[in-house]
Each structure stands twice: as C-alpha cells, then as structure tokens.
KOLDOTOR-225231 format. One record per residue (C-alpha): residue in one letter; residue number from 1; x, y, z. Coordinates in Angstrom, 1 decimal, padded with zeros to 4 digits. Layout:
! KOLDOTOR-225231
+------+-------+--------+--------+--------+
| dopa | sevex |     xx |     yy |     zz |
+------+-------+--------+--------+--------+
|    A |   NUM |      X |      Y |      Z |
...
+------+-------+--------+--------+--------+
END
This chain:
! KOLDOTOR-225231
+------+-------+--------+--------+--------+
| dopa | sevex |     xx |     yy |     zz |
+------+-------+--------+--------+--------+
|    M |     1 | -059.6 |  046.2 | -057.7 |
|    S |     2 | -060.5 |  042.7 | -056.2 |
|    N |     3 | -063.5 |  040.6 | -057.1 |
|    R |     4 | -063.2 |  038.6 | -054.2 |
|    K |     5 | -066.6 |  037.7 | -052.5 |
|    C |     6 | -067.2 |  036.3 | -049.3 |
|    L |     7 | -070.3 |  034.2 | -048.7 |
|    S |     8 | -072.0 |  033.6 | -045.5 |
|    I |     9 | -072.4 |  030.4 | -044.3 |
|    K |    10 | -076.1 |  030.4 | -045.1 |
|    E |    11 | -075.2 |  030.9 | -048.6 |
|    K |    12 | -072.7 |  028.4 | -048.6 |
|    N |    13 | -075.4 |  025.9 | -047.3 |
|    L |    14 | -077.6 |  027.1 | -050.3 |
|    I |    15 | -074.7 |  026.2 | -052.8 |
|    L |    16 | -074.6 |  022.8 | -051.0 |
|    H |    17 | -078.0 |  022.0 | -051.3 |
|    G |    18 | -077.9 |  023.2 | -055.0 |
|    V |    19 | -075.1 |  020.9 | -055.6 |
|    D |    20 | -077.1 |  018.1 | -053.9 |
|    E |    21 | -080.0 |  018.7 | -056.2 |
|    G |    22 | -078.0 |  018.1 | -059.1 |
|    V |    23 | -077.7 |  021.9 | -060.3 |
|    K |    24 | -074.8 |  022.4 | -062.8 |
|    K |    25 | -071.7 |  023.3 | -060.8 |
|    K |    26 | -071.0 |  026.0 | -063.5 |
|    D |    27 | -074.6 |  027.5 | -063.2 |
|    I |    28 | -074.3 |  027.8 | -059.3 |
|    A |    29 | -071.0 |  029.2 | -059.7 |
|    L |    30 | -072.3 |  032.1 | -061.9 |
|    K |    31 | -075.5 |  032.6 | -059.7 |
|    F |    32 | -073.4 |  033.2 | -056.6 |
|    G |    33 | -070.7 |  035.0 | -058.6 |
|    I |    34 | -067.7 |  032.9 | -057.7 |
|    C |    35 | -065.2 |  031.0 | -059.6 |
|    P |    36 | -065.2 |  027.2 | -059.8 |
|    N |    37 | -062.5 |  026.9 | -057.8 |
|    C |    38 | -064.0 |  028.7 | -054.8 |
|    L |    39 | -067.2 |  026.3 | -055.4 |
|    S |    40 | -064.9 |  023.2 | -055.2 |
|    D |    41 | -063.5 |  024.5 | -052.0 |
|    I |    42 | -067.3 |  025.0 | -050.3 |
|    I |    43 | -067.9 |  021.3 | -051.6 |
|    K |    44 | -064.6 |  020.0 | -050.1 |
|    N |    45 | -065.5 |  021.8 | -046.7 |
|    R |    46 | -069.1 |  020.3 | -046.9 |
|    D |    47 | -068.8 |  018.6 | -043.4 |
|    K |    48 | -067.5 |  021.7 | -041.5 |
|    I |    49 | -069.9 |  024.2 | -043.3 |
|    Q |    50 | -072.9 |  022.0 | -042.5 |
|    N |    51 | -072.0 |  021.2 | -039.3 |
|    Y |    52 | -071.0 |  024.8 | -038.0 |
|    D |    53 | -073.3 |  025.6 | -035.2 |
|    S |    54 | -074.0 |  029.3 | -035.9 |
|    S |    55 | -076.1 |  031.4 | -033.9 |
|    N |    56 | -075.5 |  034.2 | -036.3 |
|    S |    57 | -076.6 |  033.4 | -039.8 |
|    C |    58 | -074.6 |  036.4 | -041.5 |
|    S |    59 | -071.5 |  034.5 | -040.1 |
|    K |    60 | -068.8 |  034.3 | -043.0 |
|    R |    61 | -066.0 |  032.5 | -041.3 |
|    L |    62 | -066.0 |  028.8 | -039.8 |
|    K |    63 | -064.6 |  030.2 | -036.4 |
|    T |    64 | -063.7 |  027.8 | -034.0 |
|    C |    65 | -061.6 |  028.1 | -030.5 |
|    V |    66 | -059.1 |  025.3 | -030.2 |
|    Y |    67 | -058.9 |  026.0 | -026.1 |
|    E |    68 | -062.5 |  026.5 | -025.8 |
|    D |    69 | -062.3 |  025.0 | -022.2 |
|    V |    70 | -059.3 |  027.3 | -021.1 |
|    Y |    71 | -061.5 |  030.2 | -022.2 |
|    E |    72 | -064.3 |  029.0 | -020.1 |
|    I |    73 | -061.9 |  028.5 | -017.0 |
|    V |    74 | -060.2 |  031.7 | -017.3 |
|    L |    75 | -063.3 |  033.7 | -017.5 |
|    K |    76 | -064.8 |  032.1 | -014.6 |
|    W |    77 | -061.6 |  032.6 | -012.6 |
|    I |    78 | -061.8 |  036.3 | -013.5 |
|    H |    79 | -065.5 |  036.5 | -012.3 |
|    T |    80 | -064.5 |  034.9 | -009.1 |
|    M |    81 | -061.4 |  037.5 | -008.6 |
|    R |    82 | -063.7 |  040.4 | -009.4 |
|    D |    83 | -066.7 |  039.0 | -006.9 |
|    K |    84 | -063.8 |  039.2 | -004.2 |
|    N |    85 | -062.8 |  042.7 | -005.3 |
|    V |    86 | -059.4 |  041.4 | -006.4 |
|    P |    87 | -057.6 |  043.7 | -009.0 |
|    I |    88 | -056.4 |  041.6 | -011.7 |
|    S |    89 | -054.1 |  042.8 | -014.7 |
|    G |    90 | -053.5 |  041.7 | -018.3 |
|    P |    91 | -050.1 |  039.8 | -017.4 |
|    F |    92 | -051.8 |  038.1 | -014.5 |
|    I |    93 | -054.5 |  037.0 | -016.9 |
|    I |    94 | -052.3 |  035.4 | -018.9 |
|    E |    95 | -050.0 |  033.8 | -016.1 |
|    K |    96 | -053.3 |  032.1 | -014.9 |
|    A |    97 | -054.3 |  031.0 | -018.5 |
|    L |    98 | -050.9 |  029.3 | -018.8 |
|    Q |    99 | -051.5 |  027.4 | -015.7 |
|    F |   100 | -054.9 |  026.3 | -016.2 |
|    A |   101 | -053.6 |  025.2 | -019.9 |
|    K |   102 | -050.8 |  023.3 | -018.4 |
|    A |   103 | -053.2 |  021.5 | -015.7 |
|    L |   104 | -055.6 |  020.9 | -018.3 |
|    G |   105 | -052.7 |  019.4 | -020.6 |
|    Y |   106 | -052.3 |  022.2 | -023.1 |
|    D |   107 | -048.4 |  022.1 | -023.5 |
|    E |   108 | -048.6 |  024.0 | -026.7 |
|    F |   109 | -050.9 |  026.6 | -025.7 |
|    Q |   110 | -049.4 |  030.5 | -025.7 |
|    G |   111 | -050.7 |  033.0 | -023.9 |
|    S |   112 | -049.9 |  035.9 | -025.8 |
|    N |   113 | -051.0 |  039.5 | -025.6 |
|    G |   114 | -052.8 |  038.9 | -028.9 |
|    W |   115 | -054.3 |  035.9 | -026.9 |
|    L |   116 | -055.4 |  038.3 | -024.5 |
|    E |   117 | -056.6 |  041.0 | -026.3 |
|    K |   118 | -059.1 |  038.6 | -028.3 |
|    F |   119 | -060.3 |  037.0 | -025.2 |
|    K |   120 | -061.3 |  040.3 | -023.6 |
|    R |   121 | -062.9 |  041.4 | -026.7 |
|    K |   122 | -064.8 |  038.1 | -027.2 |
|    Q |   123 | -065.8 |  037.9 | -023.5 |
|    G |   124 | -066.5 |  041.8 | -023.0 |
|    I |   125 | -063.8 |  042.1 | -020.5 |
|    M |   126 | -062.7 |  045.9 | -020.0 |
|    A |   127 | -060.4 |  047.5 | -017.7 |
|    K |   128 | -062.1 |  048.6 | -014.6 |
|    V |   129 | -061.4 |  050.7 | -011.5 |
|    L |   130 | -062.2 |  048.7 | -008.4 |
|    Y |   131 | -063.6 |  050.5 | -005.5 |
|    G |   132 | -063.1 |  049.6 | -001.8 |
|    E |   133 | -060.4 |  048.1 |  000.2 |
|    S |   134 | -057.6 |  046.2 | -002.1 |
|    K |   135 | -056.8 |  042.8 | -001.5 |
|    D |   136 | -053.8 |  040.6 | -002.4 |
|    V |   137 | -054.4 |  037.5 | -004.2 |
|    D |   138 | -053.1 |  034.6 | -001.7 |
|    D |   139 | -051.3 |  031.9 | -003.4 |
|    N |   140 | -053.3 |  029.2 | -001.5 |
|    D |   141 | -056.5 |  030.5 | -002.8 |
|    S |   142 | -055.1 |  030.1 | -006.2 |
|    E |   143 | -054.3 |  026.6 | -005.3 |
|    I |   144 | -057.3 |  025.5 | -003.7 |
|    W |   145 | -059.2 |  027.3 | -006.8 |
|    I |   146 | -057.2 |  024.9 | -009.2 |
|    T |   147 | -057.6 |  021.8 | -007.2 |
|    E |   148 | -061.3 |  022.2 | -006.5 |
|    T |   149 | -063.0 |  024.4 | -008.9 |
|    L |   150 | -061.1 |  023.4 | -011.7 |
|    S |   151 | -061.0 |  019.3 | -011.3 |
|    K |   152 | -065.1 |  020.0 | -011.2 |
|    L |   153 | -064.7 |  021.5 | -014.5 |
+------+-------+--------+--------+--------+
END
C-alpha cells in the first residue's frame, strides 16, 4: 500500500507561506503528511507553483500546454469548418495541426492519435453527424485561411 500524498496547488502555496514565515521544515512536513524530500521539491519549484494561474483551486498538477497557439488555431479552424458544414475527421485534424505547427515554426510538433484525443477531450469536441448537403474542402480555402486568418493570429 502506498503512502503517497498528492497536494493541491493551494496546499503547496500554504506550505511555501509557512516556510517564508520561518516555521521549521520538519513541522511543516508533519502537518501536511509529506516527507522532507517532497517538501524540498515544493520549495525548489516555488516559482512555478506561485506563478501558476489556476482557476480551479483544487488543481494538483502544474499543467501547461507547450503548443497553446497550435491548440487555439486548430480549434478556430474546426469551428470555421463546422460553420461551413464541412465534415472533418481525426486524421484531417491532425494533418491541419501539423501544417499550422510548421507554419508557426514548431518543427518538433508531432500530431499523434494521443494528442488528438487529449485535444478533443480538453476542448470538448465530439464526433457529430452533420445534416444537410456535404461539401468538399477546397485546397484554396485552406490556403486562404492559413495566409489570412493565421497571419492575424
């Protein structure tokens, strides 16, 4: 059985506040039920913890998105395509994400199925059946969108 304890960002900030007030580290570790090594890690990551902008005070991980601008652009592109009633598939989303990442200079970006699943879960995107007339995506529309809309972002 594991004795691991996962502290929230709020609790970690309380720990840092206690350290700043001069409370003994041993007492802080006992109060929060953590080992001294964990306390040292929290102190070492002080800047990340204190600068973390969390809307959810129960958050336990310092989550950051490396390619946030790619996320935003792909999401806007998906909304644009859905507004035009254009069917889009997972592989097509990945392909467009790779194109946008390359245009933004992220040569190391890899749009995998795992990335797509996390993206869809984070953004609340679900597969839907579109009604009405189906339209094919014109390559010119994609190029125009990339040059006009992407450059504005």
